[in-house]
C-alpha positions as CSV (number, residue, x, y, z in Angstrom):
1,M,38.2,-1.6,53.0
2,G,35.2,-1.8,55.1
3,I,35.5,-3.1,58.9
4,V,32.5,-4.3,60.2
5,F,32.0,-4.7,63.7
6,H,29.6,-8.0,63.9
7,Q,28.5,-11.1,66.0
8,Y,26.1,-13.5,66.3
9,I,23.7,-11.7,68.5
10,S,23.9,-8.3,69.1
11,P,22.3,-4.9,68.2
12,Y,21.9,-5.6,64.6
13,S,20.3,-9.0,65.0
14,F,17.4,-7.4,66.9
15,V,16.9,-4.9,64.6
16,M,17.0,-7.4,61.7
17,G,14.1,-9.2,64.0
18,I,12.0,-6.0,64.0
19,L,12.3,-5.2,60.2
20,W,11.6,-8.9,59.3
21,F,8.5,-9.0,61.7
22,N,7.5,-5.8,60.1
23,A,7.9,-7.4,57.0
24,F,5.9,-10.6,57.1
25,I,2.8,-7.9,58.7
26,L,3.2,-6.3,55.6
27,L,2.9,-9.5,53.8
28,G,-0.3,-10.6,55.9
29,L,-2.1,-7.0,55.4
30,L,-1.5,-7.5,52.0
31,M,-3.1,-11.0,52.2
32,R,-5.8,-9.0,54.1
33,K,-6.3,-6.6,51.2
34,L,-6.4,-9.4,48.5
35,R,-9.0,-11.0,50.7
36,F,-7.0,-14.1,50.6
37,P,-8.4,-15.9,53.4
38,I,-11.9,-15.7,51.8
39,K,-10.3,-17.0,48.6
40,F,-8.1,-19.8,49.8
41,S,-7.9,-20.1,53.6
42,V,-6.9,-18.6,57.2
43,V,-4.1,-20.8,57.9
44,P,-1.0,-19.5,55.9
45,L,-2.0,-16.0,57.4
46,L,-2.1,-18.1,61.1
47,L,1.4,-19.5,60.1
48,L,2.5,-15.9,59.3
49,L,1.6,-14.4,62.2
50,V,2.8,-17.1,64.3
51,L,6.5,-16.8,62.6
52,S,6.5,-13.4,62.5
53,V,6.7,-13.2,66.3
54,L,9.5,-16.4,66.5
55,R,11.3,-13.9,64.1
56,M,11.7,-11.1,66.5
57,I,12.0,-13.3,69.2
58,I,14.8,-15.2,67.8
59,A,17.0,-12.4,66.9
60,I,19.9,-14.5,65.7
61,E,22.7,-14.0,62.7
62,M,23.2,-17.7,61.6
63,P,26.9,-18.7,60.7
64,G,27.0,-18.4,56.5
65,A,24.5,-16.0,56.6
66,R,25.0,-13.3,53.8
67,I,26.3,-9.9,55.0
68,I,25.4,-6.8,52.7
69,L,27.3,-3.8,54.2
70,S,25.2,0.0,54.5
71,E,27.7,2.8,53.7
72,T,25.2,5.2,53.9
73,F,21.9,4.6,55.5
74,Y,22.5,2.6,58.3
75,P,25.8,4.3,59.5
76,A,23.6,7.9,59.1
77,I,21.0,6.2,61.7
78,I,23.3,5.1,64.2
79,N,25.6,8.6,64.2
80,F,22.0,10.2,64.4
81,S,21.2,8.1,67.1
82,R,24.5,8.5,69.2
83,Y,24.5,12.4,68.5
84,E,24.4,14.2,72.1
85,I,21.7,17.0,72.8
86,V,23.3,18.1,75.8
87,S,27.1,17.8,76.9
88,F,26.5,16.6,80.6
89,R,26.0,13.1,81.6
90,V,23.1,10.9,83.2
91,F,24.8,8.3,85.5
92,D,27.8,8.4,83.1
93,L,25.5,8.1,80.0
94,P,25.5,10.5,77.3
95,I,21.9,12.4,76.9
96,S,22.2,11.2,73.1
97,I,19.0,11.1,70.8
98,G,19.1,7.0,70.8
99,N,19.3,7.6,74.9
100,V,16.6,9.1,75.0
101,F,14.3,7.5,73.0
102,I,15.2,4.2,75.0
103,F,14.0,6.4,77.7
104,I,10.5,7.0,76.2
105,W,10.3,3.9,75.1
106,V,10.6,2.0,78.7
107,L,8.4,4.8,80.0
108,V,5.4,4.5,77.8
109,S,5.6,0.8,77.5
110,T,5.9,0.6,81.6
111,C,3.0,3.0,81.6
112,L,0.6,0.8,79.2
113,I,1.6,-2.2,81.3
114,V,0.6,-0.7,84.9
115,R,-2.3,0.7,83.2
116,Y,-3.4,-2.4,81.6
117,L,-2.9,-4.7,84.9
118,Y,-5.4,-1.9,86.8
119,N,-8.0,-2.3,84.3
120,Y,-7.6,-6.3,84.5
121,F,-8.2,-6.2,88.1
122,G,-10.3,-3.6,88.1
123,E,-12.5,-5.3,85.5
124,F,-12.4,-8.7,87.4
125,G,-13.7,-7.2,90.6
126,S,-17.0,-6.9,88.3
127,L,-16.9,-10.4,86.9
128,R,-16.7,-11.5,90.9
129,I,-19.8,-9.5,91.7
130,I,-21.6,-11.2,88.7
131,F,-20.4,-14.3,89.5
132,R,-21.4,-13.9,93.1
133,S,-24.9,-12.9,92.0
134,N,-25.5,-16.7,90.8
135,V,-27.4,-15.6,87.8
136,R,-26.7,-18.8,86.4
137,D,-28.4,-20.1,83.1
138,E,-28.7,-23.7,83.6
139,Y,-30.5,-24.4,80.7
140,A,-27.3,-23.1,78.6
141,E,-25.2,-25.0,80.8
142,S,-27.1,-28.4,80.1
143,L,-26.8,-27.9,76.4
144,L,-23.3,-27.1,76.5
145,A,-22.7,-30.0,78.8
146,E,-24.5,-32.2,76.3
147,M,-22.3,-30.9,73.1
148,I,-19.1,-31.2,75.0
149,G,-19.9,-34.2,77.1
150,S,-18.1,-32.5,80.2
151,D,-19.7,-29.5,82.8
152,K,-16.6,-29.3,84.6
153,Y,-15.6,-26.2,86.4
154,F,-17.9,-24.6,83.9
155,R,-20.8,-21.9,84.5
156,V,-22.9,-20.1,81.8
157,Y,-24.4,-16.7,83.5
158,R,-26.9,-14.3,82.5
159,N,-26.8,-10.3,83.0
160,G,-28.2,-7.2,81.3
161,C,-25.1,-5.2,81.3
162,F,-23.6,-7.3,78.4
163,S,-25.0,-6.6,74.7
164,M,-23.1,-9.7,73.7
165,A,-21.7,-13.2,74.5
166,I,-17.8,-13.4,76.4
167,A,-15.8,-15.9,77.4
168,T,-13.7,-15.1,80.6
169,A,-10.3,-15.9,81.5
170,V,-9.9,-16.0,85.2
171,K,-12.2,-18.4,85.6
172,P,-14.1,-20.8,82.5
173,H,-16.9,-19.3,82.5
174,I,-19.6,-17.6,79.6
175,I,-21.6,-14.4,80.3
176,L,-24.7,-14.1,77.9
177,P,-27.1,-11.2,77.5
178,K,-30.8,-11.4,79.0
179,Y,-32.1,-12.3,75.4
180,E,-33.9,-15.1,74.6
181,F,-31.8,-17.4,72.1
182,P,-33.7,-19.9,70.0
183,P,-31.9,-23.3,71.0
184,D,-29.5,-23.8,67.6
185,E,-28.8,-20.4,68.0
186,L,-27.6,-20.6,71.6
187,R,-25.5,-23.9,70.9
188,A,-23.8,-21.8,68.3
189,I,-22.8,-19.1,70.5
190,L,-21.8,-21.5,73.7
191,L,-19.7,-23.7,71.3
192,H,-17.9,-20.6,70.0
193,E,-17.2,-19.0,73.6
194,W,-16.3,-22.6,74.6
195,K,-13.7,-23.0,72.1
196,H,-12.0,-19.5,73.3
197,I,-11.9,-21.1,76.8
198,R,-10.7,-24.6,76.2
199,D,-7.8,-23.3,73.6
200,K,-6.8,-20.7,76.5
201,D,-6.6,-17.6,74.1
202,Y,-6.6,-15.3,76.8
203,L,-2.9,-16.2,77.0
204,T,-2.2,-15.8,73.1
205,G,-4.2,-12.6,73.8
206,L,-1.9,-11.6,76.8
207,I,1.2,-12.5,74.8
208,V,-0.4,-10.1,71.7
209,N,-1.0,-6.9,74.2
210,I,2.5,-7.8,75.5
211,I,3.9,-6.9,72.2
212,C,1.9,-4.1,71.4
213,F,2.6,-2.0,74.9
214,V,6.6,-3.0,74.4
215,F,6.9,-2.3,70.5
216,W,4.0,0.8,71.0
217,W,6.1,3.0,68.7
218,N,5.8,1.0,65.9
219,P,2.2,1.0,64.3
220,L,2.6,-2.2,62.3
221,V,2.0,-4.1,65.9
222,Y,-1.3,-2.7,65.8
223,I,-2.1,-4.2,62.7
224,F,-0.6,-7.6,63.8
225,K,-3.4,-7.4,66.9
226,R,-6.1,-7.1,64.7
227,N,-5.2,-9.9,62.2
228,F,-4.5,-11.7,65.1
229,C,-8.0,-11.4,66.6
230,F,-9.3,-11.8,63.2
231,V,-7.7,-15.4,63.0
232,K,-8.7,-16.0,66.6
233,E,-12.7,-15.5,65.9
234,L,-12.6,-17.5,62.6
235,K,-11.0,-20.5,64.4
236,C,-13.7,-20.4,67.0
237,D,-16.5,-20.0,64.1
238,H,-15.1,-22.8,62.0
239,F,-15.5,-25.1,65.4
240,A,-19.1,-24.3,66.2
241,V,-20.3,-24.8,63.1
242,S,-18.2,-27.7,62.4
243,K,-19.5,-29.2,65.7
244,S,-23.1,-28.1,65.2
245,N,-22.9,-28.8,61.0
246,D,-25.5,-26.0,60.7
247,V,-24.0,-22.7,59.1
248,N,-27.0,-21.2,58.9
249,S,-27.8,-21.5,63.0
250,F,-24.5,-20.0,63.6
251,L,-25.1,-16.9,60.9
252,S,-28.2,-16.4,62.9
253,A,-26.5,-16.2,66.0
254,I,-24.4,-13.5,65.1
255,Y,-27.1,-11.7,63.1
256,L,-29.0,-12.0,66.9
257,L,-26.1,-10.8,68.7
258,D,-25.3,-8.2,66.7
259,K,-29.1,-6.9,67.3
260,V,-29.0,-6.9,70.8
261,K,-25.7,-4.8,70.5
262,K,-27.1,-2.3,68.7
263,E,-30.5,-2.1,70.5
264,K,-28.6,-2.3,73.8
265,N,-25.8,0.0,73.1
266,A,-24.6,-1.4,76.6
267,K,-21.2,-1.7,78.0
268,Y,-18.8,-4.7,78.3
269,L,-15.8,-5.5,79.3
270,S,-12.6,-5.3,77.3
271,Y,-9.6,-6.6,79.0
272,T,-7.2,-9.7,77.6
273,G,-9.6,-12.4,79.6
274,V,-12.7,-11.6,77.5
275,N,-13.3,-12.7,74.1
276,T,-16.2,-11.5,72.1
277,L,-17.9,-13.4,69.1
278,V,-19.2,-10.0,67.3
279,S,-16.5,-7.9,65.8
280,A,-15.5,-5.0,63.8
281,N,-18.1,-5.2,60.7
282,D,-15.4,-5.4,57.9
283,E,-14.2,-8.5,59.9
284,L,-17.7,-10.0,60.6
285,V,-18.5,-9.7,56.9
286,D,-15.2,-11.6,55.8
287,R,-15.9,-13.9,58.6
288,L,-18.9,-15.0,57.6
289,E,-17.9,-14.8,53.9
290,I,-15.2,-17.6,54.7
291,L,-18.0,-19.7,57.2
292,V,-20.2,-19.7,54.0
293,L,-17.6,-21.2,51.5
294,H,-15.7,-23.7,54.0
295,G,-17.4,-26.7,52.9
296,K,-16.5,-26.1,49.0
297,S,-13.2,-27.5,47.4
298,R,-12.0,-29.1,50.5
299,S,-9.2,-30.9,48.9
300,K,-8.3,-28.0,46.5
301,R,-8.0,-25.9,49.9
302,I,-5.9,-28.2,51.4
303,L,-3.4,-28.3,48.7
304,T,-3.4,-24.5,48.3
305,N,-2.6,-24.1,52.2
306,T,-0.2,-26.6,52.1
307,F,1.4,-24.6,48.9
308,Y,1.5,-21.0,50.7
309,S,2.6,-22.8,54.2
310,L,6.1,-23.8,52.6
311,V,6.4,-20.6,50.7
312,I,6.0,-18.6,54.3
313,F,8.1,-21.3,55.9
314,A,11.0,-21.0,53.2
315,L,10.6,-17.1,53.4
316,F,10.9,-17.4,57.2
317,F,14.2,-19.5,57.1
318,A,15.7,-17.1,54.7
319,S,15.4,-14.1,56.7
320,Y,17.9,-15.7,58.6
321,M,20.2,-16.1,55.9
322,L,20.3,-12.3,54.8
323,V,22.2,-9.7,57.2
324,V,21.9,-6.2,56.8
325,L,25.4,-4.3,58.7
326,P,26.6,-0.8,58.8
327,A,30.1,-0.2,56.9
328,F,32.2,2.0,58.9
329,W,35.4,2.8,56.6
330,E,38.7,3.7,58.2
331,S,40.4,6.8,57.7
332,P,43.1,8.3,55.8
333,Y,45.2,7.5,58.7
334,V,45.2,4.0,58.5
335,I,49.0,2.1,57.5
336,A,49.6,0.1,54.7
337,S,50.2,-3.1,56.9
338,A,47.0,-2.1,58.3
339,E,45.0,-2.8,55.0
340,T,46.6,-6.0,54.6
341,F,45.6,-7.3,57.9
342,T,42.2,-6.6,57.7
343,E,41.9,-7.8,54.4
344,E,43.3,-11.0,55.1
345,Y,41.4,-11.1,58.6
346,Q,38.5,-10.7,56.8
347,E,38.6,-12.9,53.7
348,S,39.7,-15.8,55.9
349,G,36.1,-15.3,57.6
350,G,37.0,-13.3,60.7
351,V,34.2,-11.1,62.1
352,F,35.6,-8.4,65.0
353,R,34.0,-9.8,68.1
354,P,33.4,-7.7,71.7
355,G,36.5,-8.8,73.6
356,E,38.7,-9.4,70.4
357,A,39.1,-5.6,69.8
358,F,40.1,-2.5,71.5
359,F,41.9,0.8,71.8
360,I,44.4,2.6,73.2
361,D,44.5,5.9,74.4
362,N,48.1,7.5,73.5
363,G,47.3,10.7,75.0
364,D,48.1,12.5,71.8
365,G,44.9,12.7,70.1
366,T,45.5,9.5,68.5
367,F,44.3,5.7,69.1
368,S,46.0,2.5,68.6
369,L,43.8,-0.4,67.5
370,Y,44.4,-4.0,68.7
371,I,42.6,-6.7,67.2
372,E,43.3,-10.3,69.3
373,G,46.3,-8.5,70.7
374,Q,47.8,-7.4,67.3
375,F,48.6,-3.7,67.0
376,V,46.5,-2.9,63.4
377,V,46.4,1.0,63.2
378,Y,46.8,4.3,64.3
379,V,43.5,6.5,64.2
380,D,42.2,10.0,65.4
381,E,39.2,10.8,67.7
382,T,36.9,11.2,64.7
383,H,37.4,7.4,63.8
384,P,34.1,5.9,64.0
385,F,34.9,2.8,65.8
386,L,35.4,4.8,68.8
387,S,31.9,4.8,69.1
388,W,31.7,0.7,69.4
389,M,34.8,-0.5,70.7
390,P,36.1,0.0,74.5
391,V,38.7,2.8,74.8
392,Y,41.7,2.1,77.7
393,T,44.7,4.0,78.9
394,R,48.1,2.3,78.6
395,D,47.8,2.4,82.5
396,E,44.7,0.1,82.1
397,I,46.3,-2.3,80.0
398,D,49.4,-2.8,82.0
399,D,47.5,-3.5,84.9
């Protein structure tokens, strides 16, 4: 008879959320490898990225979900994580493999966040120097104001330390390299960077970075970050092209920026608040190919987006209807009435929740299991439930 310690919000919910996050990221990686965004559209990939984060954050188990009991693999991982490396305790906590991992996890995450904030404010200081220098490009500002219909709180700066155009986060400014771009190419660059500012991409970038800091031990979060940056840049590409109705000027602008970057090999800021137009070569090629094919078969792309988006939504909701839990098998000390009780309890839909089940230490090497105030079974000290349920003495219960 298998007995499961289960609740709708539990450590298992968190584990399932991470597993499904990984599954969605792997699916997104497969879509990239099959050149799905180029053949069809980037919309399903964007939807997949958003839902992967939601699946990890909303880590709950839905009522009526199908439960799959893991009898070997899952319990083995739990037992391994609870293995005590040394016999003494720190703050009444055992020094187990799982606790050591959690300590290292929190420590590294904290260090990454502190380093990130240090670099952020350090680079913001560099930006303030540029802003105070007042080396503004009034011609670029007038071009952008004409295109977007407003120049409120908006400035464009030129600086020779930069080899590419960037959009800053703290203030809605654009910094351009000291290079004389033709008017059409300059318009395309400004529209791309302004789209980053208008959509507040620095906030979504901050969220992605936090996810990477918290789950630094998971290699798939870095694939997630790369896909996110790809989709973010492509979104701004489409905006620049749709506003100017000139794909060739945008392609030329990217070529010129890439040329400046290679010629100058200059430094540029890299914190979350900076968005750059030129990315890695392989991603840049994909983006350009998508832009060239953007205007073709529009009706076909709409149907394809709708179909694959519905499939991804269905997969997202289906992920909540499947739960994998560890199955702990009762010891040979179980009495006949206990087996009957647990059978009826589970067949009627009962689950063991915190506060409903506990052990009483009998003082002779055995323990009494109580569920909802009813005695169920005597077990010895090797019973796996002792690692999960509270253990009380007779005096504590009487009090």
